[in-house]
PDB file with one MODEL, atoms N, CA, C and O in Angstrom:
MODEL        1
ATOM      1  N   CYS A   1     -10.108-216.705-168.704  1.00  0.00           N
ATOM      2  CA  CYS A   1      -8.781-216.733-169.267  1.00  0.00           C
ATOM      3  C   CYS A   1      -7.932-217.656-168.420  1.00  0.00           C
ATOM      4  O   CYS A   1      -7.981-217.585-167.192  1.00  0.00           O
ATOM      5  N   SER A   2      -7.166-218.510-169.041  1.00  0.00           N
ATOM      6  CA  SER A   2      -6.348-219.458-168.293  1.00  0.00           C
ATOM      7  C   SER A   2      -5.134-218.757-167.713  1.00  0.00           C
ATOM      8  O   SER A   2      -4.733-217.691-168.181  1.00  0.00           O
ATOM      9  N   ASN A   3      -4.552-219.368-166.686  1.00  0.00           N
ATOM     10  CA  ASN A   3      -3.376-218.776-166.057  1.00  0.00           C
ATOM     11  C   ASN A   3      -2.221-218.628-167.030  1.00  0.00           C
ATOM     12  O   ASN A   3      -1.373-217.756-166.841  1.00  0.00           O
ATOM     13  N   ASN A   4      -2.161-219.460-168.070  1.00  0.00           N
ATOM     14  CA  ASN A   4      -1.087-219.360-169.051  1.00  0.00           C
ATOM     15  C   ASN A   4      -1.170-218.075-169.873  1.00  0.00           C
ATOM     16  O   ASN A   4      -0.163-217.619-170.416  1.00  0.00           O
ATOM     17  N   GLU A   5      -2.356-217.495-169.966  1.00  0.00           N
ATOM     18  CA  GLU A   5      -2.544-216.304-170.788  1.00  0.00           C
ATOM     19  C   GLU A   5      -2.340-215.010-170.003  1.00  0.00           C
ATOM     20  O   GLU A   5      -2.182-213.947-170.604  1.00  0.00           O
ATOM     21  N   VAL A   6      -2.340-215.082-168.671  1.00  0.00           N
ATOM     22  CA  VAL A   6      -2.231-213.893-167.850  1.00  0.00           C
ATOM     23  C   VAL A   6      -0.765-213.474-167.737  1.00  0.00           C
ATOM     24  O   VAL A   6       0.106-214.285-167.422  1.00  0.00           O
ATOM     25  N   ASN A   7      -0.518-212.204-168.000  1.00  0.00           N
ATOM     26  CA  ASN A   7       0.816-211.647-167.812  1.00  0.00           C
ATOM     27  C   ASN A   7       0.907-211.237-166.354  1.00  0.00           C
ATOM     28  O   ASN A   7       0.301-210.239-165.965  1.00  0.00           O
ATOM     29  N   LYS A   8       1.642-211.974-165.538  1.00  0.00           N
ATOM     30  CA  LYS A   8       1.705-211.740-164.100  1.00  0.00           C
ATOM     31  C   LYS A   8       2.288-210.384-163.748  1.00  0.00           C
ATOM     32  O   LYS A   8       2.159-209.941-162.607  1.00  0.00           O
ATOM     33  N   ASN A   9       2.917-209.722-164.682  1.00  0.00           N
ATOM     34  CA  ASN A   9       3.520-208.433-164.401  1.00  0.00           C
ATOM     35  C   ASN A   9       2.809-207.311-165.140  1.00  0.00           C
ATOM     36  O   ASN A   9       3.460-206.376-165.606  1.00  0.00           O
ATOM     37  N   SER A  10       1.504-207.384-165.256  1.00  0.00           N
ATOM     38  CA  SER A  10       0.759-206.408-166.042  1.00  0.00           C
ATOM     39  C   SER A  10      -0.366-205.780-165.229  1.00  0.00           C
ATOM     40  O   SER A  10      -1.137-206.466-164.558  1.00  0.00           O
ATOM     41  N   ILE A  11      -0.434-204.458-165.310  1.00  0.00           N
ATOM     42  CA  ILE A  11      -1.505-203.695-164.673  1.00  0.00           C
ATOM     43  C   ILE A  11      -2.183-202.875-165.769  1.00  0.00           C
ATOM     44  O   ILE A  11      -1.512-202.266-166.602  1.00  0.00           O
ATOM     45  N   THR A  12      -3.511-202.864-165.762  1.00  0.00           N
ATOM     46  CA  THR A  12      -4.258-201.992-166.665  1.00  0.00           C
ATOM     47  C   THR A  12      -4.941-200.932-165.814  1.00  0.00           C
ATOM     48  O   THR A  12      -5.501-201.234-164.760  1.00  0.00           O
ATOM     49  N   THR A  13      -4.890-199.692-166.279  1.00  0.00           N
ATOM     50  CA  THR A  13      -5.538-198.587-165.580  1.00  0.00           C
ATOM     51  C   THR A  13      -6.656-198.024-166.455  1.00  0.00           C
ATOM     52  O   THR A  13      -6.726-198.317-167.649  1.00  0.00           O
ATOM     53  N   THR A  14      -7.521-197.221-165.857  1.00  0.00           N
ATOM     54  CA  THR A  14      -8.637-196.678-166.634  1.00  0.00           C
ATOM     55  C   THR A  14      -8.186-195.666-167.677  1.00  0.00           C
ATOM     56  O   THR A  14      -8.486-195.831-168.859  1.00  0.00           O
ATOM     57  N   PHE A  15      -7.462-194.608-167.260  1.00  0.00           N
ATOM     58  CA  PHE A  15      -7.062-193.590-168.232  1.00  0.00           C
ATOM     59  C   PHE A  15      -5.726-192.976-167.821  1.00  0.00           C
ATOM     60  O   PHE A  15      -5.171-193.304-166.772  1.00  0.00           O
ATOM     61  N   TYR A  16      -5.218-192.072-168.676  1.00  0.00           N
ATOM     62  CA  TYR A  16      -3.848-191.575-168.567  1.00  0.00           C
ATOM     63  C   TYR A  16      -3.409-191.107-167.171  1.00  0.00           C
ATOM     64  O   TYR A  16      -2.355-191.546-166.712  1.00  0.00           O
ATOM     65  N   PRO A  17      -4.157-190.242-166.474  1.00  0.00           N
ATOM     66  CA  PRO A  17      -3.657-189.811-165.160  1.00  0.00           C
ATOM     67  C   PRO A  17      -3.420-190.966-164.187  1.00  0.00           C
ATOM     68  O   PRO A  17      -2.452-190.950-163.427  1.00  0.00           O
ATOM     69  N   VAL A  18      -4.294-191.956-164.210  1.00  0.00           N
ATOM     70  CA  VAL A  18      -4.121-193.114-163.331  1.00  0.00           C
ATOM     71  C   VAL A  18      -2.931-193.946-163.802  1.00  0.00           C
ATOM     72  O   VAL A  18      -2.181-194.483-162.986  1.00  0.00           O
ATOM     73  N   GLU A  19      -2.760-194.051-165.107  1.00  0.00           N
ATOM     74  CA  GLU A  19      -1.605-194.767-165.653  1.00  0.00           C
ATOM     75  C   GLU A  19      -0.297-194.099-165.211  1.00  0.00           C
ATOM     76  O   GLU A  19       0.652-194.777-164.816  1.00  0.00           O
ATOM     77  N   GLU A  20      -0.260-192.784-165.279  1.00  0.00           N
ATOM     78  CA  GLU A  20       0.950-192.032-164.916  1.00  0.00           C
ATOM     79  C   GLU A  20       1.319-192.259-163.448  1.00  0.00           C
ATOM     80  O   GLU A  20       2.473-192.550-163.135  1.00  0.00           O
ATOM     81  N   VAL A  21       0.347-192.126-162.554  1.00  0.00           N
ATOM     82  CA  VAL A  21       0.596-192.327-161.127  1.00  0.00           C
ATOM     83  C   VAL A  21       1.022-193.773-160.864  1.00  0.00           C
ATOM     84  O   VAL A  21       1.994-194.020-160.151  1.00  0.00           O
ATOM     85  N   THR A  22       0.293-194.719-161.439  1.00  0.00           N
ATOM     86  CA  THR A  22       0.606-196.136-161.241  1.00  0.00           C
ATOM     87  C   THR A  22       2.000-196.463-161.738  1.00  0.00           C
ATOM     88  O   THR A  22       2.752-197.155-161.051  1.00  0.00           O
ATOM     89  N   SER A  23       2.360-195.979-162.921  1.00  0.00           N
ATOM     90  CA  SER A  23       3.697-196.214-163.478  1.00  0.00           C
ATOM     91  C   SER A  23       4.786-195.698-162.554  1.00  0.00           C
ATOM     92  O   SER A  23       5.814-196.349-162.370  1.00  0.00           O
ATOM     93  N   ASN A  24       4.558-194.528-161.973  1.00  0.00           N
ATOM     94  CA  ASN A  24       5.543-193.962-161.058  1.00  0.00           C
ATOM     95  C   ASN A  24       5.634-194.728-159.746  1.00  0.00           C
ATOM     96  O   ASN A  24       6.692-194.756-159.117  1.00  0.00           O
ATOM     97  N   LEU A  25       4.550-195.344-159.334  1.00  0.00           N
ATOM     98  CA  LEU A  25       4.564-196.121-158.095  1.00  0.00           C
ATOM     99  C   LEU A  25       5.247-197.476-158.255  1.00  0.00           C
ATOM    100  O   LEU A  25       5.976-197.919-157.367  1.00  0.00           O
ATOM    101  N   VAL A  26       5.010-198.126-159.380  1.00  0.00           N
ATOM    102  CA  VAL A  26       5.541-199.479-159.559  1.00  0.00           C
ATOM    103  C   VAL A  26       6.860-199.498-160.309  1.00  0.00           C
ATOM    104  O   VAL A  26       7.475-200.554-160.456  1.00  0.00           O
ATOM    105  N   VAL A  27       7.299-198.344-160.784  1.00  0.00           N
ATOM    106  CA  VAL A  27       8.541-198.163-161.541  1.00  0.00           C
ATOM    107  C   VAL A  27       8.627-199.224-162.638  1.00  0.00           C
ATOM    108  O   VAL A  27       7.797-199.211-163.547  1.00  0.00           O
ATOM    109  N   ASN A  28       9.573-200.121-162.593  1.00  0.00           N
ATOM    110  CA  ASN A  28       9.756-201.127-163.652  1.00  0.00           C
ATOM    111  C   ASN A  28       9.295-202.524-163.248  1.00  0.00           C
ATOM    112  O   ASN A  28       9.598-203.494-163.942  1.00  0.00           O
ATOM    113  N   MET A  29       8.567-202.643-162.139  1.00  0.00           N
ATOM    114  CA  MET A  29       8.143-203.965-161.672  1.00  0.00           C
ATOM    115  C   MET A  29       6.963-204.511-162.462  1.00  0.00           C
ATOM    116  O   MET A  29       6.760-205.724-162.504  1.00  0.00           O
ATOM    117  N   PHE A  30       6.184-203.636-163.089  1.00  0.00           N
ATOM    118  CA  PHE A  30       5.002-204.038-163.840  1.00  0.00           C
ATOM    119  C   PHE A  30       4.957-203.307-165.171  1.00  0.00           C
ATOM    120  O   PHE A  30       5.480-202.201-165.308  1.00  0.00           O
ATOM    121  N   ASP A  31       4.324-203.941-166.150  1.00  0.00           N
ATOM    122  CA  ASP A  31       4.010-203.294-167.419  1.00  0.00           C
ATOM    123  C   ASP A  31       2.647-202.632-167.217  1.00  0.00           C
ATOM    124  O   ASP A  31       1.651-203.325-167.013  1.00  0.00           O
ATOM    125  N   VAL A  32       2.592-201.309-167.271  1.00  0.00           N
ATOM    126  CA  VAL A  32       1.344-200.582-167.020  1.00  0.00           C
ATOM    127  C   VAL A  32       0.729-200.160-168.345  1.00  0.00           C
ATOM    128  O   VAL A  32       1.367-199.505-169.169  1.00  0.00           O
ATOM    129  N   LYS A  33      -0.532-200.554-168.527  1.00  0.00           N
ATOM    130  CA  LYS A  33      -1.280-200.241-169.749  1.00  0.00           C
ATOM    131  C   LYS A  33      -2.473-199.369-169.392  1.00  0.00           C
ATOM    132  O   LYS A  33      -2.884-199.306-168.233  1.00  0.00           O
ATOM    133  N   VAL A  34      -3.015-198.707-170.380  1.00  0.00           N
ATOM    134  CA  VAL A  34      -4.180-197.855-170.162  1.00  0.00           C
ATOM    135  C   VAL A  34      -5.351-198.361-171.014  1.00  0.00           C
ATOM    136  O   VAL A  34      -5.176-198.716-172.180  1.00  0.00           O
ATOM    137  N   LEU A  35      -6.528-198.386-170.421  1.00  0.00           N
ATOM    138  CA  LEU A  35      -7.723-198.873-171.112  1.00  0.00           C
ATOM    139  C   LEU A  35      -8.286-197.824-172.072  1.00  0.00           C
ATOM    140  O   LEU A  35      -8.571-198.130-173.230  1.00  0.00           O
ATOM    141  N   ILE A  36      -8.446-196.587-171.592  1.00  0.00           N
ATOM    142  CA  ILE A  36      -9.029-195.520-172.401  1.00  0.00           C
ATOM    143  C   ILE A  36      -7.874-194.767-173.064  1.00  0.00           C
ATOM    144  O   ILE A  36      -7.085-194.118-172.378  1.00  0.00           O
ATOM    145  N   PRO A  37      -7.770-194.848-174.384  1.00  0.00           N
ATOM    146  CA  PRO A  37      -6.628-194.237-175.086  1.00  0.00           C
ATOM    147  C   PRO A  37      -6.538-192.726-174.883  1.00  0.00           C
ATOM    148  O   PRO A  37      -7.554-192.043-174.756  1.00  0.00           O
ATOM    149  N   LEU A  38      -5.316-192.221-174.856  1.00  0.00           N
ATOM    150  CA  LEU A  38      -5.070-190.789-174.751  1.00  0.00           C
ATOM    151  C   LEU A  38      -5.769-190.094-175.918  1.00  0.00           C
ATOM    152  O   LEU A  38      -5.678-190.543-177.060  1.00  0.00           O
ATOM    153  N   GLY A  39      -6.451-189.021-175.630  1.00  0.00           N
ATOM    154  CA  GLY A  39      -7.187-188.288-176.663  1.00  0.00           C
ATOM    155  C   GLY A  39      -8.654-188.672-176.748  1.00  0.00           C
ATOM    156  O   GLY A  39      -9.442-187.969-177.380  1.00  0.00           O
ATOM    157  N   SER A  40      -9.033-189.786-176.114  1.00  0.00           N
ATOM    158  CA  SER A  40     -10.443-190.195-176.092  1.00  0.00           C
ATOM    159  C   SER A  40     -11.158-189.470-174.962  1.00  0.00           C
ATOM    160  O   SER A  40     -10.543-189.132-173.951  1.00  0.00           O
ATOM    161  N   GLU A  41     -12.423-189.236-175.125  1.00  0.00           N
ATOM    162  CA  GLU A  41     -13.229-188.629-174.070  1.00  0.00           C
ATOM    163  C   GLU A  41     -13.598-189.733-173.073  1.00  0.00           C
ATOM    164  O   GLU A  41     -14.420-190.593-173.391  1.00  0.00           O
ATOM    165  N   PRO A  42     -13.011-189.725-171.884  1.00  0.00           N
ATOM    166  CA  PRO A  42     -13.246-190.808-170.919  1.00  0.00           C
ATOM    167  C   PRO A  42     -14.706-191.032-170.562  1.00  0.00           C
ATOM    168  O   PRO A  42     -15.120-192.174-170.360  1.00  0.00           O
ATOM    169  N   HIS A  43     -15.492-189.968-170.481  1.00  0.00           N
ATOM    170  CA  HIS A  43     -16.884-190.121-170.074  1.00  0.00           C
ATOM    171  C   HIS A  43     -17.759-190.730-171.167  1.00  0.00           C
ATOM    172  O   HIS A  43     -18.859-191.206-170.884  1.00  0.00           O
ATOM    173  N   ASN A  44     -17.284-190.718-172.408  1.00  0.00           N
ATOM    174  CA  ASN A  44     -18.036-191.298-173.519  1.00  0.00           C
ATOM    175  C   ASN A  44     -17.465-192.637-173.969  1.00  0.00           C
ATOM    176  O   ASN A  44     -18.004-193.265-174.880  1.00  0.00           O
ATOM    177  N   PHE A  45     -16.389-193.076-173.342  1.00  0.00           N
ATOM    178  CA  PHE A  45     -15.712-194.299-173.756  1.00  0.00           C
ATOM    179  C   PHE A  45     -16.589-195.522-173.504  1.00  0.00           C
ATOM    180  O   PHE A  45     -17.178-195.675-172.434  1.00  0.00           O
ATOM    181  N   GLN A  46     -16.661-196.383-174.509  1.00  0.00           N
ATOM    182  CA  GLN A  46     -17.343-197.666-174.372  1.00  0.00           C
ATOM    183  C   GLN A  46     -16.326-198.756-174.674  1.00  0.00           C
ATOM    184  O   GLN A  46     -15.733-198.765-175.753  1.00  0.00           O
ATOM    185  N   PRO A  47     -16.115-199.671-173.741  1.00  0.00           N
ATOM    186  CA  PRO A  47     -15.126-200.722-173.981  1.00  0.00           C
ATOM    187  C   PRO A  47     -15.530-201.623-175.140  1.00  0.00           C
ATOM    188  O   PRO A  47     -16.702-201.959-175.311  1.00  0.00           O
ATOM    189  N   THR A  48     -14.544-202.003-175.922  1.00  0.00           N
ATOM    190  CA  THR A  48     -14.780-202.942-177.016  1.00  0.00           C
ATOM    191  C   THR A  48     -14.490-204.352-176.511  1.00  0.00           C
ATOM    192  O   THR A  48     -13.930-204.536-175.431  1.00  0.00           O
ATOM    193  N   VAL A  49     -14.873-205.322-177.297  1.00  0.00           N
ATOM    194  CA  VAL A  49     -14.556-206.704-176.948  1.00  0.00           C
ATOM    195  C   VAL A  49     -13.038-206.861-176.842  1.00  0.00           C
ATOM    196  O   VAL A  49     -12.543-207.530-175.936  1.00  0.00           O
ATOM    197  N   LYS A  50     -12.301-206.242-177.771  1.00  0.00           N
ATOM    198  CA  LYS A  50     -10.854-206.324-177.755  1.00  0.00           C
ATOM    199  C   LYS A  50     -10.276-205.725-176.477  1.00  0.00           C
ATOM    200  O   LYS A  50      -9.366-206.303-175.882  1.00  0.00           O
ATOM    201  N   SER A  51     -10.800-204.561-176.042  1.00  0.00           N
ATOM    202  CA  SER A  51     -10.266-203.939-174.829  1.00  0.00           C
ATOM    203  C   SER A  51     -10.535-204.803-173.600  1.00  0.00           C
ATOM    204  O   SER A  51      -9.708-204.857-172.689  1.00  0.00           O
ATOM    205  N   ILE A  52     -11.673-205.474-173.566  1.00  0.00           N
ATOM    206  CA  ILE A  52     -11.983-206.364-172.443  1.00  0.00           C
ATOM    207  C   ILE A  52     -11.083-207.590-172.479  1.00  0.00           C
ATOM    208  O   ILE A  52     -10.605-208.038-171.437  1.00  0.00           O
ATOM    209  N   VAL A  53     -10.847-208.135-173.668  1.00  0.00           N
ATOM    210  CA  VAL A  53      -9.940-209.284-173.802  1.00  0.00           C
ATOM    211  C   VAL A  53      -8.518-208.880-173.414  1.00  0.00           C
ATOM    212  O   VAL A  53      -7.839-209.623-172.705  1.00  0.00           O
ATOM    213  N   ASP A  54      -8.064-207.718-173.867  1.00  0.00           N
ATOM    214  CA  ASP A  54      -6.727-207.238-173.502  1.00  0.00           C
ATOM    215  C   ASP A  54      -6.602-207.082-171.991  1.00  0.00           C
ATOM    216  O   ASP A  54      -5.586-207.456-171.405  1.00  0.00           O
ATOM    217  N   LEU A  55      -7.634-206.532-171.364  1.00  0.00           N
ATOM    218  CA  LEU A  55      -7.627-206.358-169.917  1.00  0.00           C
ATOM    219  C   LEU A  55      -7.549-207.700-169.200  1.00  0.00           C
ATOM    220  O   LEU A  55      -6.924-207.805-168.144  1.00  0.00           O
ATOM    221  N   SER A  56      -8.172-208.714-169.760  1.00  0.00           N
ATOM    222  CA  SER A  56      -8.164-210.029-169.112  1.00  0.00           C
ATOM    223  C   SER A  56      -6.758-210.620-169.015  1.00  0.00           C
ATOM    224  O   SER A  56      -6.534-211.562-168.255  1.00  0.00           O
ATOM    225  N   LYS A  57      -5.821-210.077-169.775  1.00  0.00           N
ATOM    226  CA  LYS A  57      -4.435-210.548-169.725  1.00  0.00           C
ATOM    227  C   LYS A  57      -3.648-209.897-168.586  1.00  0.00           C
ATOM    228  O   LYS A  57      -2.530-210.316-168.284  1.00  0.00           O
ATOM    229  N   SER A  58      -4.228-208.876-167.957  1.00  0.00           N
ATOM    230  CA  SER A  58      -3.614-208.245-166.790  1.00  0.00           C
ATOM    231  C   SER A  58      -4.129-208.926-165.539  1.00  0.00           C
ATOM    232  O   SER A  58      -5.209-209.517-165.544  1.00  0.00           O
ATOM    233  N   ASN A  59      -3.359-208.844-164.470  1.00  0.00           N
ATOM    234  CA  ASN A  59      -3.864-209.417-163.225  1.00  0.00           C
ATOM    235  C   ASN A  59      -4.325-208.343-162.244  1.00  0.00           C
ATOM    236  O   ASN A  59      -4.869-208.663-161.187  1.00  0.00           O
ATOM    237  N   ILE A  60      -4.112-207.064-162.585  1.00  0.00           N
ATOM    238  CA  ILE A  60      -4.570-205.967-161.733  1.00  0.00           C
ATOM    239  C   ILE A  60      -5.218-204.895-162.616  1.00  0.00           C
ATOM    240  O   ILE A  60      -4.722-204.579-163.698  1.00  0.00           O
ATOM    241  N   PHE A  61      -6.337-204.345-162.130  1.00  0.00           N
ATOM    242  CA  PHE A  61      -7.031-203.253-162.811  1.00  0.00           C
ATOM    243  C   PHE A  61      -7.153-202.107-161.823  1.00  0.00           C
ATOM    244  O   PHE A  61      -7.812-202.250-160.794  1.00  0.00           O
ATOM    245  N   VAL A  62      -6.527-200.966-162.119  1.00  0.00           N
ATOM    246  CA  VAL A  62      -6.581-199.797-161.246  1.00  0.00           C
ATOM    247  C   VAL A  62      -7.656-198.867-161.792  1.00  0.00           C
ATOM    248  O   VAL A  62      -7.571-198.409-162.931  1.00  0.00           O
ATOM    249  N   THR A  63      -8.668-198.592-160.974  1.00  0.00           N
ATOM    250  CA  THR A  63      -9.836-197.824-161.400  1.00  0.00           C
ATOM    251  C   THR A  63      -9.856-196.436-160.767  1.00  0.00           C
ATOM    252  O   THR A  63      -9.005-196.099-159.944  1.00  0.00           O
ATOM    253  N   MET A  64     -10.836-195.647-161.164  1.00  0.00           N
ATOM    254  CA  MET A  64     -11.060-194.322-160.592  1.00  0.00           C
ATOM    255  C   MET A  64     -12.344-194.277-159.772  1.00  0.00           C
ATOM    256  O   MET A  64     -12.895-193.200-159.547  1.00  0.00           O
ATOM    257  N   GLY A  65     -12.815-195.405-159.335  1.00  0.00           N
ATOM    258  CA  GLY A  65     -14.009-195.436-158.494  1.00  0.00           C
ATOM    259  C   GLY A  65     -15.246-194.967-159.221  1.00  0.00           C
ATOM    260  O   GLY A  65     -15.475-195.354-160.367  1.00  0.00           O
ATOM    261  N   SER A  66     -16.051-194.139-158.576  1.00  0.00           N
ATOM    262  CA  SER A  66     -17.359-193.764-159.119  1.00  0.00           C
ATOM    263  C   SER A  66     -17.282-192.929-160.390  1.00  0.00           C
ATOM    264  O   SER A  66     -18.277-192.839-161.110  1.00  0.00           O
ATOM    265  N   MET A  67     -16.142-192.316-160.696  1.00  0.00           N
ATOM    266  CA  MET A  67     -16.031-191.468-161.885  1.00  0.00           C
ATOM    267  C   MET A  67     -16.371-192.224-163.173  1.00  0.00           C
ATOM    268  O   MET A  67     -17.040-191.683-164.053  1.00  0.00           O
ATOM    269  N   PHE A  68     -15.913-193.465-163.280  1.00  0.00           N
ATOM    270  CA  PHE A  68     -16.156-194.285-164.471  1.00  0.00           C
ATOM    271  C   PHE A  68     -16.912-195.563-164.111  1.00  0.00           C
ATOM    272  O   PHE A  68     -16.769-196.581-164.789  1.00  0.00           O
ATOM    273  N   GLU A  69     -17.699-195.514-163.068  1.00  0.00           N
ATOM    274  CA  GLU A  69     -18.355-196.703-162.550  1.00  0.00           C
ATOM    275  C   GLU A  69     -19.112-197.528-163.590  1.00  0.00           C
ATOM    276  O   GLU A  69     -18.960-198.749-163.597  1.00  0.00           O
ATOM    277  N   PRO A  70     -19.925-196.922-164.477  1.00  0.00           N
ATOM    278  CA  PRO A  70     -20.640-197.757-165.452  1.00  0.00           C
ATOM    279  C   PRO A  70     -19.699-198.554-166.364  1.00  0.00           C
ATOM    280  O   PRO A  70     -19.948-199.727-166.643  1.00  0.00           O
ATOM    281  N   ILE A  71     -18.629-197.920-166.822  1.00  0.00           N
ATOM    282  CA  ILE A  71     -17.655-198.607-167.675  1.00  0.00           C
ATOM    283  C   ILE A  71     -16.938-199.686-166.879  1.00  0.00           C
ATOM    284  O   ILE A  71     -16.826-200.829-167.322  1.00  0.00           O
ATOM    285  N   GLU A  72     -16.456-199.314-165.706  1.00  0.00           N
ATOM    286  CA  GLU A  72     -15.682-200.238-164.886  1.00  0.00           C
ATOM    287  C   GLU A  72     -16.504-201.446-164.477  1.00  0.00           C
ATOM    288  O   GLU A  72     -15.989-202.563-164.438  1.00  0.00           O
ATOM    289  N   LYS A  73     -17.768-201.234-164.174  1.00  0.00           N
ATOM    290  CA  LYS A  73     -18.637-202.339-163.755  1.00  0.00           C
ATOM    291  C   LYS A  73     -18.724-203.400-164.847  1.00  0.00           C
ATOM    292  O   LYS A  73     -18.619-204.594-164.564  1.00  0.00           O
ATOM    293  N   LYS A  74     -18.915-202.967-166.097  1.00  0.00           N
ATOM    294  CA  LYS A  74     -18.978-203.907-167.224  1.00  0.00           C
ATOM    295  C   LYS A  74     -17.678-204.690-167.356  1.00  0.00           C
ATOM    296  O   LYS A  74     -17.685-205.906-167.552  1.00  0.00           O
ATOM    297  N   ILE A  75     -16.573-203.979-167.245  1.00  0.00           N
ATOM    298  CA  ILE A  75     -15.257-204.593-167.434  1.00  0.00           C
ATOM    299  C   ILE A  75     -14.948-205.567-166.312  1.00  0.00           C
ATOM    300  O   ILE A  75     -14.451-206.665-166.563  1.00  0.00           O
ATOM    301  N   ILE A  76     -15.237-205.178-165.084  1.00  0.00           N
ATOM    302  CA  ILE A  76     -14.959-206.043-163.941  1.00  0.00           C
ATOM    303  C   ILE A  76     -15.824-207.295-164.001  1.00  0.00           C
ATOM    304  O   ILE A  76     -15.352-208.391-163.697  1.00  0.00           O
ATOM    305  N   GLU A  77     -17.086-207.141-164.392  1.00  0.00           N
ATOM    306  CA  GLU A  77     -17.975-208.298-164.524  1.00  0.00           C
ATOM    307  C   GLU A  77     -17.452-209.273-165.581  1.00  0.00           C
ATOM    308  O   GLU A  77     -17.577-210.487-165.421  1.00  0.00           O
ATOM    309  N   ALA A  78     -16.870-208.747-166.656  1.00  0.00           N
ATOM    310  CA  ALA A  78     -16.336-209.600-167.727  1.00  0.00           C
ATOM    311  C   ALA A  78     -14.997-210.229-167.348  1.00  0.00           C
ATOM    312  O   ALA A  78     -14.562-211.180-167.998  1.00  0.00           O
ATOM    313  N   ASN A  79     -14.343-209.722-166.318  1.00  0.00           N
ATOM    314  CA  ASN A  79     -13.037-210.216-165.882  1.00  0.00           C
ATOM    315  C   ASN A  79     -13.094-210.475-164.373  1.00  0.00           C
ATOM    316  O   ASN A  79     -12.374-209.842-163.600  1.00  0.00           O
ATOM    317  N   SER A  80     -13.938-211.389-163.971  1.00  0.00           N
ATOM    318  CA  SER A  80     -14.204-211.596-162.545  1.00  0.00           C
ATOM    319  C   SER A  80     -12.978-212.015-161.740  1.00  0.00           C
ATOM    320  O   SER A  80     -12.976-211.863-160.519  1.00  0.00           O
ATOM    321  N   GLY A  81     -11.942-212.535-162.383  1.00  0.00           N
ATOM    322  CA  GLY A  81     -10.755-212.988-161.654  1.00  0.00           C
ATOM    323  C   GLY A  81      -9.717-211.910-161.438  1.00  0.00           C
ATOM    324  O   GLY A  81      -8.705-212.163-160.784  1.00  0.00           O
ATOM    325  N   ILE A  82      -9.931-210.720-161.963  1.00  0.00           N
ATOM    326  CA  ILE A  82      -8.914-209.672-161.884  1.00  0.00           C
ATOM    327  C   ILE A  82      -8.971-208.970-160.519  1.00  0.00           C
ATOM    328  O   ILE A  82     -10.049-208.752-159.965  1.00  0.00           O
ATOM    329  N   LYS A  83      -7.810-208.627-159.996  1.00  0.00           N
ATOM    330  CA  LYS A  83      -7.742-207.862-158.743  1.00  0.00           C
ATOM    331  C   LYS A  83      -8.013-206.399-159.098  1.00  0.00           C
ATOM    332  O   LYS A  83      -7.390-205.853-160.009  1.00  0.00           O
ATOM    333  N   VAL A  84      -8.932-205.772-158.387  1.00  0.00           N
ATOM    334  CA  VAL A  84      -9.320-204.388-158.662  1.00  0.00           C
ATOM    335  C   VAL A  84      -8.816-203.489-157.534  1.00  0.00           C
ATOM    336  O   VAL A  84      -9.034-203.773-156.356  1.00  0.00           O
ATOM    337  N   ILE A  85      -8.142-202.401-157.908  1.00  0.00           N
ATOM    338  CA  ILE A  85      -7.679-201.411-156.949  1.00  0.00           C
ATOM    339  C   ILE A  85      -8.365-200.095-157.293  1.00  0.00           C
ATOM    340  O   ILE A  85      -8.213-199.579-158.400  1.00  0.00           O
ATOM    341  N   ASP A  86      -9.122-199.554-156.338  1.00  0.00           N
ATOM    342  CA  ASP A  86      -9.792-198.270-156.520  1.00  0.00           C
ATOM    343  C   ASP A  86      -8.816-197.181-156.097  1.00  0.00           C
ATOM    344  O   ASP A  86      -8.492-197.065-154.915  1.00  0.00           O
ATOM    345  N   SER A  87      -8.348-196.384-157.046  1.00  0.00           N
ATOM    346  CA  SER A  87      -7.321-195.391-156.753  1.00  0.00           C
ATOM    347  C   SER A  87      -7.851-194.134-156.068  1.00  0.00           C
ATOM    348  O   SER A  87      -7.067-193.264-155.689  1.00  0.00           O
ATOM    349  N   THR A  88      -9.168-194.026-155.903  1.00  0.00           N
ATOM    350  CA  THR A  88      -9.686-192.839-155.227  1.00  0.00           C
ATOM    351  C   THR A  88      -9.412-192.943-153.758  1.00  0.00           C
ATOM    352  O   THR A  88      -9.768-192.043-152.998  1.00  0.00           O
TER     353      THR A  88
ENDMDL
END
């Protein structure tokens, strides 16, 4: 993804609890998005092409470490330029 497409003020998190904590930490400095929609079973979630493309527009990805490692590994590999923060 080119630098023109990246929203410099965007963070994507894995799921709602991480989104909530991240939002409270960054207040209004960043637009915080969530990868796994509320109501979805996080352990069964499989990223779509659209979700990976949407994530590529963020410059930070806040993860839950080993809890979602298989999902996160795929996403991080597809977005090698993204800064990853392990919230564990």
